[in-house]
KEDREN-981936 format. One line per 4 residues: number of its first residue (from 1); their letters; for each residue x, y, z of C-alpha. Coordinates in Angstrom, 3 decimals, always signed. Example, Ala and Ser with C-alpha at 12.3 -4.5 7.8 and 13.67 -1.06 7.14 Angstrom:
% KEDREN-981936
1 = AS = +12.300,-4.500,+7.800; +13.670,-1.060,+7.140
% end
This chain:
% KEDREN-981936
1 = KKAH = +100.003,+122.012,+84.887; +101.343,+125.535,+85.104; +100.807,+126.860,+88.605; +100.206,+130.484,+89.531
5 = DRFR = +103.360,+131.933,+91.045; +101.891,+134.161,+93.778; +98.143,+133.728,+94.258; +98.248,+130.352,+95.923
9 = WNLL = +96.298,+128.695,+98.712; +99.174,+129.135,+101.174; +98.091,+132.808,+101.429; +95.323,+131.539,+103.727
13 = WQVF = +98.028,+130.464,+106.156; +99.536,+133.962,+106.023; +96.189,+135.444,+107.041; +95.824,+132.792,+109.744
17 = VLLG = +99.269,+133.543,+111.181; +98.637,+137.295,+111.137; +95.737,+136.670,+113.506; +98.377,+135.677,+116.068
21 = FYPF = +98.923,+139.383,+116.772; +95.325,+139.743,+118.018; +96.339,+140.416,+121.711; +97.178,+143.980,+120.672
25 = LAFW = +93.503,+144.516,+119.756; +92.800,+144.771,+123.486; +93.924,+148.395,+123.234; +90.560,+148.914,+121.571
29 = GRAS = +88.384,+149.040,+124.674; +85.355,+147.230,+123.314; +87.467,+144.253,+122.245; +89.473,+143.810,+125.439
33 = IGVH = +87.185,+141.255,+127.104; +86.950,+139.111,+123.974; +90.680,+139.347,+123.334; +91.681,+138.277,+126.829
37 = ATTV = +89.034,+135.547,+126.954; +90.392,+134.177,+123.676; +93.907,+134.083,+125.126; +92.692,+132.132,+128.159
41 = MLGV = +90.795,+129.654,+125.977; +93.809,+129.130,+123.724; +95.925,+128.462,+126.807; +93.519,+125.724,+127.882
45 = LNAL = +93.470,+124.314,+124.333; +97.283,+124.224,+124.268; +97.349,+122.449,+127.616; +94.919,+119.816,+126.352
49 = FFTI = +96.756,+119.362,+123.056; +100.179,+118.931,+124.641; +98.755,+116.586,+127.269; +97.586,+114.303,+124.458
53 = GAIS = +101.019,+114.503,+122.854; +102.780,+113.844,+126.148; +100.686,+110.706,+126.728; +101.891,+109.302,+123.381
57 = CWRY = +105.480,+110.138,+124.311; +105.241,+108.530,+127.747; +103.811,+105.387,+126.200; +106.785,+105.258,+123.874
61 = IGKM = +109.232,+105.968,+126.696; +107.812,+102.929,+128.476; +108.322,+100.527,+125.584; +111.484,+101.921,+123.968
65 = RRAT = +113.934,+99.548,+125.669; +111.873,+96.441,+124.985; +111.608,+97.424,+121.315; +115.404,+97.420,+120.995
69 = EVDW = +115.847,+94.069,+122.748; +113.039,+91.840,+121.449; +113.659,+89.342,+118.620; +111.162,+90.674,+116.104
73 = SAMA = +111.968,+88.010,+113.500; +111.278,+85.196,+115.940; +108.043,+86.849,+117.033; +106.903,+87.340,+113.432
77 = TEKY = +107.830,+83.764,+112.515; +105.866,+82.406,+115.479; +102.778,+84.456,+114.618; +102.744,+84.363,+110.825
81 = GQSA = +105.036,+81.511,+109.771; +108.496,+81.332,+108.241; +107.237,+81.490,+104.663; +105.385,+84.764,+105.275
85 = VAGI = +108.428,+86.364,+106.897; +110.833,+85.104,+104.247; +108.509,+86.322,+101.497; +108.925,+90.002,+102.406
89 = QQIF = +111.387,+91.884,+100.175; +112.918,+95.093,+101.507; +114.519,+97.839,+99.438; +116.366,+100.715,+101.126
93 = VLPA = +116.862,+103.877,+99.038; +119.458,+106.529,+99.895; +119.614,+109.722,+97.776; +122.925,+111.584,+97.910
97 = FKEP = +124.491,+114.680,+96.389; +127.658,+116.237,+97.837; +127.695,+114.579,+101.251; +131.059,+113.365,+102.607
101 = LDLL = +131.819,+109.818,+101.531; +132.391,+108.578,+105.075; +128.970,+109.925,+106.120; +127.336,+107.911,+103.329
105 = ENTI = +129.371,+104.869,+104.314; +128.282,+105.237,+107.932; +124.599,+105.284,+106.918; +124.941,+102.323,+104.553
109 = QTVA = +126.840,+100.396,+107.211; +123.884,+100.692,+109.597; +121.736,+99.046,+106.910; +124.403,+96.380,+106.413
113 = NQTV = +124.255,+95.787,+110.178; +120.586,+94.821,+110.002; +119.887,+91.344,+111.283; +118.301,+90.529,+107.912
117 = ANTI = +120.779,+92.434,+105.703; +121.208,+89.422,+103.403; +117.586,+89.886,+102.262; +117.832,+93.653,+101.648
121 = VMVV = +118.343,+95.424,+98.332; +120.362,+98.581,+99.016; +120.027,+101.425,+96.516; +122.202,+104.549,+96.498
125 = SLEE = +121.026,+107.252,+94.095; +123.827,+109.695,+93.276; +123.459,+112.928,+91.333; +125.013,+112.964,+87.879
129 = KAPM = +126.016,+116.611,+88.390; +127.744,+115.923,+91.710; +131.534,+116.197,+91.732; +133.452,+112.908,+91.832
133 = HAET = +130.266,+110.833,+91.484; +132.086,+108.123,+89.529; +134.740,+107.787,+92.238; +132.077,+107.676,+94.938
137 = RAKL = +130.211,+104.958,+93.076; +133.312,+102.830,+92.666; +134.249,+103.097,+96.344; +130.755,+102.260,+97.562
141 = ELKF = +130.435,+99.265,+95.259; +133.815,+97.980,+96.377; +132.985,+98.296,+100.072; +129.345,+97.172,+100.119
145 = GQSF = +128.938,+95.063,+96.985; +128.708,+91.829,+98.995; +126.880,+93.161,+102.051; +123.321,+92.833,+100.763
149 = SRFI = +121.099,+90.702,+98.627; +121.796,+93.292,+95.925; +123.692,+96.598,+95.990; +122.649,+99.100,+93.320
153 = VTMH = +124.112,+102.537,+92.618; +122.153,+104.716,+90.201; +122.947,+108.098,+88.650; +120.133,+110.644,+88.661
157 = PKGL = +120.339,+112.631,+85.376; +120.189,+116.385,+85.669; +117.547,+118.547,+84.030; +114.703,+116.046,+83.712
161 = EGEI = +111.398,+117.694,+82.825; +109.029,+118.367,+85.731; +111.718,+118.043,+88.392; +113.296,+120.429,+90.836
165 = PGAC = +116.818,+119.790,+92.145; +116.842,+118.018,+95.494; +116.247,+114.811,+97.377; +112.631,+114.597,+96.142
169 = SNRN = +113.553,+114.108,+92.491; +116.609,+112.019,+93.350; +114.585,+109.682,+95.569; +111.882,+109.349,+92.918
173 = WGVR = +114.481,+108.452,+90.308; +116.326,+106.035,+92.596; +113.223,+103.971,+93.366; +111.998,+103.875,+89.772
177 = RSLQ = +115.396,+103.031,+88.313; +116.188,+100.316,+90.856; +112.822,+98.638,+90.260; +113.494,+98.744,+86.534
181 = ILEE = +116.877,+97.072,+87.075; +115.378,+94.381,+89.323; +112.590,+93.683,+86.848; +114.937,+93.492,+83.867
185 = EHGF = +117.632,+91.382,+85.522; +115.635,+89.255,+87.954; +112.032,+89.405,+86.753; +111.029,+91.121,+89.991
189 = KGDN = +107.228,+91.369,+90.417; +106.597,+91.182,+94.180; +104.612,+94.384,+94.662; +102.368,+93.150,+97.490
193 = NTLI = +105.279,+91.753,+99.523; +107.789,+94.553,+99.038; +108.601,+97.410,+101.395; +110.481,+100.532,+100.327
197 = TVCD = +112.429,+102.369,+103.040; +113.767,+105.832,+102.226; +116.482,+107.455,+104.279; +118.844,+110.408,+104.412
201 = SDTV = +122.616,+110.429,+104.166; +122.919,+111.021,+107.922; +120.784,+108.126,+109.150; +121.653,+105.574,+111.819
205 = FHQS = +119.235,+102.644,+111.804; +118.936,+100.381,+114.794; +120.008,+96.867,+113.812; +116.454,+95.575,+114.411
209 = YAEC = +114.704,+98.174,+112.238; +114.137,+95.877,+109.258; +112.867,+92.903,+111.259; +110.600,+95.144,+113.368
213 = LVHE = +109.230,+96.618,+110.137; +108.398,+93.135,+108.816; +106.610,+92.261,+112.053; +104.503,+95.439,+111.951
217 = FLSD = +103.763,+94.967,+108.255; +102.500,+91.424,+108.705; +100.483,+92.292,+111.799; +98.056,+94.646,+110.070
221 = PDRL = +95.315,+93.390,+107.688; +95.328,+96.811,+105.947; +99.114,+96.688,+105.521; +99.097,+97.791,+101.879
225 = DICY = +97.443,+101.127,+102.719; +99.740,+102.087,+105.615; +102.976,+104.047,+105.991; +105.497,+103.028,+108.636
229 = QSPL = +107.484,+105.558,+110.659; +110.220,+105.058,+113.226; +110.546,+107.843,+115.822; +113.440,+110.081,+114.775
233 = FYNM = +115.971,+111.391,+117.258; +118.645,+113.883,+116.261; +121.366,+112.765,+118.675; +124.259,+112.451,+116.243
237 = GLDT = +126.856,+114.586,+118.012; +124.002,+116.581,+119.529; +125.921,+117.253,+122.740; +128.475,+119.252,+120.743
241 = AHFF = +125.792,+121.437,+119.133; +124.842,+124.915,+120.311; +121.782,+125.367,+122.504; +119.333,+126.381,+119.750
245 = TRVT = +120.159,+123.287,+117.708; +119.967,+120.899,+120.655; +116.707,+122.340,+121.982; +115.088,+122.236,+118.539
249 = AILR = +116.213,+118.644,+117.978; +114.801,+117.461,+121.304; +111.473,+119.220,+120.733; +111.170,+117.828,+117.189
253 = SFLM = +111.311,+114.282,+118.555; +108.483,+115.073,+120.988; +106.395,+116.556,+118.179; +106.931,+113.487,+116.002
257 = VGFL = +106.057,+110.907,+118.650; +103.329,+113.079,+120.175; +101.579,+114.360,+117.057; +102.898,+113.539,+113.593
261 = IPMN = +102.610,+109.768,+113.998; +99.513,+109.296,+116.207; +97.532,+112.035,+114.424; +98.510,+110.577,+111.010
265 = INTM = +99.689,+113.994,+109.845; +102.668,+112.942,+107.745; +105.768,+110.799,+107.537; +109.126,+112.499,+108.027
269 = SIYS = +112.336,+112.004,+105.994; +113.071,+108.374,+107.023; +110.132,+106.007,+106.653; +108.844,+102.849,+104.943
273 = VPLV = +105.961,+102.300,+102.563; +104.542,+99.237,+100.728; +105.580,+99.173,+97.086; +102.002,+98.716,+95.915
277 = LLKN = +100.972,+101.927,+97.703; +104.019,+103.714,+96.312; +103.133,+102.687,+92.758; +99.469,+103.603,+93.182
281 = SNFF = +100.633,+107.004,+94.460; +102.794,+107.481,+91.350; +105.953,+107.242,+93.460; +107.433,+110.452,+94.942
285 = HPGY = +106.582,+113.880,+93.580; +109.756,+115.242,+91.921; +108.507,+118.830,+91.888; +107.914,+119.497,+95.603
289 = QMDD = +110.726,+119.775,+98.118; +108.737,+118.289,+101.039; +108.203,+114.978,+99.295; +107.564,+113.152,+102.584
293 = IIFT = +104.462,+115.257,+103.347; +103.464,+115.305,+99.691; +103.629,+111.512,+99.614; +101.055,+111.367,+102.404
297 = LSAM = +98.690,+113.353,+100.174; +99.534,+111.271,+97.108; +98.712,+108.153,+99.105; +95.428,+109.724,+100.190
301 = KAIG = +94.608,+110.270,+96.527; +95.446,+106.643,+95.790; +93.212,+105.132,+98.497; +90.622,+107.935,+98.707
305 = KRVS = +90.889,+108.374,+102.493; +93.246,+109.362,+105.320; +96.465,+107.370,+105.389; +97.338,+105.627,+108.628
309 = IRQI = +100.903,+105.937,+109.923; +102.122,+103.009,+112.031; +104.955,+103.499,+114.470; +108.037,+101.298,+114.197
313 = DVPT = +109.001,+101.108,+117.845; +112.774,+100.904,+117.389; +114.252,+104.435,+117.329; +116.232,+105.860,+114.424
317 = LSGP = +118.951,+108.488,+114.644; +119.276,+111.365,+112.191; +121.678,+114.274,+111.971; +120.660,+117.671,+113.396
321 = TSGE = +121.316,+120.958,+111.645; +125.036,+121.576,+111.871; +127.845,+123.991,+111.131; +131.549,+124.363,+111.765
325 = TLGE = +131.122,+127.587,+113.764; +128.395,+129.246,+115.828; +127.563,+131.558,+112.934; +127.421,+128.756,+110.386
329 = EFAE = +125.291,+126.576,+112.647; +122.832,+129.383,+113.331; +122.633,+130.233,+109.617; +121.946,+126.568,+108.865
333 = WVKQ = +119.285,+126.459,+111.600; +117.539,+129.491,+110.088; +117.856,+128.144,+106.540; +116.368,+124.764,+107.366
337 = TKRW = +113.577,+126.274,+109.476; +112.621,+128.448,+106.515; +112.797,+125.468,+104.164; +110.496,+123.363,+106.348
341 = TIGS = +108.033,+126.252,+106.695; +107.897,+127.130,+103.021; +107.678,+123.455,+102.146; +104.742,+122.804,+104.483
345 = AEVF = +102.921,+125.899,+103.178; +103.431,+124.660,+99.624; +102.023,+121.301,+100.699; +98.907,+123.108,+101.915
349 = HYFM = +98.492,+124.627,+98.453; +98.915,+121.174,+96.899; +96.391,+119.754,+99.370; +93.772,+122.392,+98.550
353 = VKWL = +94.165,+121.904,+94.815; +93.719,+118.128,+95.097; +90.886,+118.369,+97.604; +88.909,+120.817,+95.446
357 = ARKF = +89.510,+118.469,+92.522; +87.816,+115.731,+94.622; +90.848,+113.483,+94.701; +89.771,+112.301,+98.162
361 = SVFA = +86.580,+112.469,+100.205; +85.192,+115.606,+101.798; +85.595,+114.137,+105.279; +89.186,+113.043,+104.641
365 = GLSY = +89.977,+116.521,+103.328; +88.383,+118.291,+106.298; +90.147,+116.039,+108.771; +93.563,+116.252,+107.154
369 = GFWL = +93.289,+119.973,+106.388; +92.514,+120.672,+110.044; +95.505,+118.732,+111.397; +97.870,+120.059,+108.739
373 = TFYY = +96.885,+123.665,+109.503; +96.691,+123.193,+113.255; +100.119,+121.582,+113.490; +102.164,+123.512,+110.902
377 = GYVL = +100.211,+126.754,+110.939; +99.260,+127.106,+114.606; +101.502,+124.939,+116.823; +104.769,+125.665,+114.987
381 = CASG = +104.084,+129.306,+114.135; +100.945,+131.154,+115.244; +100.976,+129.879,+118.846; +104.387,+131.440,+119.421
385 = IVSM = +103.222,+134.697,+117.857; +100.221,+134.678,+120.220; +102.416,+134.052,+123.284; +104.926,+136.763,+122.403
389 = SHIV = +102.194,+139.244,+121.469; +100.395,+138.574,+124.757; +103.565,+139.129,+126.804; +104.456,+142.365,+125.005
393 = ASIL = +100.861,+143.622,+125.135; +100.635,+142.830,+128.870; +103.748,+144.897,+129.545; +102.345,+147.789,+127.516
397 = FAVL = +98.995,+147.549,+129.308; +100.728,+147.654,+132.711; +102.591,+150.822,+131.736; +100.161,+152.668,+129.491
401 = APER = +96.632,+151.385,+130.115; +96.158,+149.208,+133.201; +92.394,+149.214,+132.701; +92.858,+147.296,+129.425
405 = GLAS = +94.916,+144.554,+131.054; +93.612,+141.009,+131.504; +92.760,+141.288,+135.218; +90.807,+144.530,+134.790
409 = ALKG = +89.045,+143.499,+131.584; +87.871,+140.100,+132.871; +86.835,+141.250,+136.336; +83.182,+140.331,+136.797
413 = SFLD = +83.084,+138.254,+133.581; +82.202,+134.560,+133.308; +85.912,+133.773,+133.786; +86.015,+135.544,+137.159
417 = FGLP = +85.312,+132.559,+139.410; +87.544,+133.328,+142.377; +90.985,+132.490,+141.040; +93.381,+135.450,+140.670
421 = LHLL = +92.701,+136.475,+137.097; +96.324,+136.802,+136.014; +96.747,+133.073,+136.774; +94.299,+132.201,+133.985
425 = TVLP = +97.124,+132.618,+131.488; +100.092,+131.875,+133.760; +98.915,+128.434,+134.915; +98.254,+126.953,+131.422
429 = LAYV = +101.587,+128.365,+130.236; +103.447,+126.831,+133.189; +101.619,+123.530,+132.702; +102.541,+123.371,+129.006
433 = YLVF = +106.132,+124.259,+129.921; +106.407,+121.264,+132.237; +104.423,+118.791,+130.129; +105.908,+119.702,+126.738
437 = FGTA = +109.516,+120.526,+127.544; +109.726,+118.214,+130.551; +108.491,+115.175,+128.625; +110.709,+116.013,+125.645
441 = YIMD = +113.873,+116.114,+127.764; +112.968,+112.945,+129.686; +112.383,+111.106,+126.400; +115.726,+112.372,+125.121
445 = RRLV = +117.515,+111.047,+128.210; +115.709,+107.729,+127.848; +116.841,+107.452,+124.226; +120.461,+108.159,+125.173
449 = SVVG = +120.311,+105.437,+127.832; +118.521,+102.806,+125.744; +120.539,+103.183,+122.557; +123.836,+103.682,+124.360
453 = INEK = +124.964,+107.107,+123.201; +127.882,+108.589,+125.086; +126.696,+112.179,+125.394; +128.509,+114.684,+127.581
457 = VGCV = +125.842,+117.122,+128.698; +126.301,+118.221,+132.284; +123.465,+118.998,+134.670; +124.075,+122.753,+134.527
461 = RGLV = +124.197,+122.871,+130.724; +121.135,+120.647,+130.476; +119.223,+122.883,+132.898; +120.209,+125.989,+130.926
465 = HFVL = +118.919,+124.383,+127.723; +115.670,+123.440,+129.472; +115.183,+127.027,+130.690; +115.960,+128.428,+127.229
469 = SPIV = +113.527,+126.069,+125.465; +110.581,+128.516,+125.163; +112.916,+131.239,+123.890; +114.247,+128.895,+121.202
473 = LWGY = +110.686,+127.931,+120.301; +109.688,+131.595,+120.015; +112.696,+132.231,+117.815; +111.675,+129.274,+115.673
477 = CLVE = +108.163,+130.727,+115.352; +109.555,+134.112,+114.294; +111.724,+132.529,+111.598; +108.678,+130.592,+110.414
481 = YVAM = +106.673,+133.808,+110.255; +109.383,+135.490,+108.164; +109.455,+132.471,+105.848; +105.678,+132.581,+105.488
485 = AELS = +105.865,+136.273,+104.617; +108.597,+135.639,+102.033; +106.460,+132.980,+100.400; +103.469,+135.319,+100.314
489 = VHGK = +105.488,+138.130,+98.700; +107.716,+136.195,+96.317; +105.518,+133.185,+95.612; +106.709,+129.895,+94.206
493 = KVCG = +110.157,+131.139,+93.208; +111.327,+130.841,+96.850; +110.311,+127.173,+96.855; +113.233,+124.859,+96.378
497 = HAPS = +115.433,+122.412,+98.171; +118.286,+123.935,+100.144; +120.416,+120.912,+101.034; +121.358,+120.555,+104.681
501 = AKEA = +125.026,+121.061,+105.465; +126.410,+117.638,+106.405; +130.128,+118.269,+106.603; +130.095,+118.781,+110.365
505 = LSPS = +128.368,+115.393,+110.781; +131.080,+113.535,+108.894; +132.973,+111.084,+111.134; +136.275,+112.275,+109.644
509 = EKKP = +135.461,+115.850,+110.677; +135.070,+114.948,+114.352; +137.728,+115.435,+116.925; +138.942,+112.273,+118.640
513 = SDVE = +136.834,+113.115,+121.697; +133.743,+113.555,+119.537; +133.921,+110.078,+118.052; +133.015,+108.684,+121.444
517 = NDIV = +129.597,+110.289,+121.072; +128.582,+107.762,+118.444; +126.448,+104.794,+119.369; +128.307,+102.245,+121.415
521 = E = +128.169,+99.032,+119.408
% end
């Protein structure tokens, strides 16, 4: 259906984010008590929210090493029998465009290193319009043709109706075309026992990912209605990245383990899904750039309720935003932050359209709409606007109107219970600082130790990054706000897939000293 270009449901998010500037309303005398009380309450809410997220992260920190050492195949065989384990078919799908060949080879090799690689169908979906696609296909087939149960390279045609350029349409094509090939050549019909894993060109799977996935799949009676997500860590050469990239990468891992997975908000870039659920969801949407979040909604439509996301306990590595120089890396960081923001806002529009069309229940819509808005609209954007507005407003109050400041406005109110009033905002902020950033950095160090990554981040540099974390997060929020404003002004024409720059992640582009930062085999 033809969508309206500008008047879309994501405008509600723009209004919501604009409310983040409310601390300045305290200059209006009558509103000062309510404004400051709201700031205190939001601080308490943030503390509670990040405590819940930190608990999930600490639980994962505790079991990360065991997850990488246990024999998942043996455990699954003991619980469910050899025939059940052997009956699971796995298909890995890798969309690619202009990425360096050696980066693709590195990702495919980590799939070939799986303990059950001989049972895996590996699919690489190249773009027909990409330069040297025929040469890339020939080299990949030569190197990996005998590494899997079946190695398939497809060519995604350009200009198909209803598609936008990007990984979403490529991934959709790759899955559909590979299933067609398997059905035509091998009579493949195993929908209920087949798992589809999608990945990016800069993915490093742990060698136990596939067998852990099988164990988790067989362990759940509702397995056909569940998506499976491994925690993503962006430690591919992360110690060589600039501070804003490293800080963002570390915080993203916390947010995934703390919120995205346990709150069943959405899968992210590298995940697995039962084929029967994928088919019932009409595969991946080729017209929306954030196809991972969109798939969560498509799956909700298919089953009529919230989709559960199960955690695959073995960690997976993915490439961070990258660039050859400081300027290029910062530009890439801004570009990808805008892409994620615009994409999530477009998902909200898609969600509202489907919810109002009664594609899933009222309760499922209310529940999912709340978490989608709270996480993408408030946590990643509006909360930073509130914090920065409060700090700037407090400085202005101290200079221009001390009587409108928090301590003066709340004196004698229900929040004046003996504690110095200025601590009502300082203490929750300090608590969130320690719980959020502290847990994120501890989990990062645990990952480096467990997986065996040789990172060279000294104590001083690590401390500087830790101190700069809130500033990076505020910068991230500002970029998100700009992206939201651009979407509101320009509408759907700013929606599209801006491919991440991968050249700096290519093994051949690393200096000899950088190669040591890869996982120690």
